[in-house]
C-alpha positions as CSV (number, residue, x, y, z in Angstrom):
1,M,-5.9,-10.4,-5.5
2,T,-4.2,-7.1,-4.9
3,D,-6.8,-5.3,-7.1
4,A,-9.5,-6.7,-4.9
5,L,-7.7,-5.7,-1.7
6,V,-7.1,-2.2,-2.9
7,A,-10.8,-1.9,-4.0
8,W,-11.9,-3.0,-0.5
9,L,-9.6,-0.5,1.1
10,R,-10.9,2.3,-1.1
11,T,-14.4,1.5,0.1
12,N,-13.9,0.6,3.7
13,A,-10.7,2.1,5.2
14,L,-10.8,5.4,7.0
15,D,-9.4,8.5,5.2
16,G,-5.9,9.2,6.3
17,A,-5.2,5.6,7.5
18,S,-1.8,4.2,6.6
19,V,-1.6,0.8,4.9
20,N,1.6,-1.1,5.4
21,L,2.8,-4.3,3.9
22,M,6.0,-6.4,4.0
23,A,7.2,-6.8,0.5
24,D,10.2,-8.5,-1.0
25,V,9.1,-7.8,-4.6
26,D,10.8,-4.7,-6.0
27,G,8.7,-2.8,-8.5
28,F,5.4,-4.7,-8.0
29,Y,3.2,-2.7,-5.6
30,E,4.0,0.7,-6.9
31,R,1.2,0.4,-9.5
32,W,-1.2,0.6,-6.6
33,G,0.4,3.7,-5.1
34,F,2.6,2.1,-2.5
35,E,6.0,3.6,-1.8
36,R,9.2,2.1,-0.3
37,S,9.6,2.6,3.5
38,A,13.3,1.9,3.4
39,P,15.8,2.3,5.0
40,A,13.7,1.9,8.2
41,S,12.3,-1.4,7.0
42,K,11.9,-3.4,3.8
43,G,8.3,-2.9,3.1
44,M,6.0,-0.4,1.4
45,W,3.1,1.8,2.5
46,T,0.5,4.2,1.2
47,R,-2.3,6.3,2.6
48,T,-5.9,5.4,1.8
49,E,-6.6,8.7,0.0
50,D,-3.8,7.8,-2.5
51,L,-5.4,4.5,-3.5
């Protein structure tokens, strides 16, 4: 499911957009280029050009 979402973002999201997600799963989303957003929140983010 995440592969499909990232593929859609690569095709459709504007360059430079930020993609945020709330994630409780340490070490899972990094494989798609997401980085931790802590300590401000427990989530992850990436920019579309990094996908």
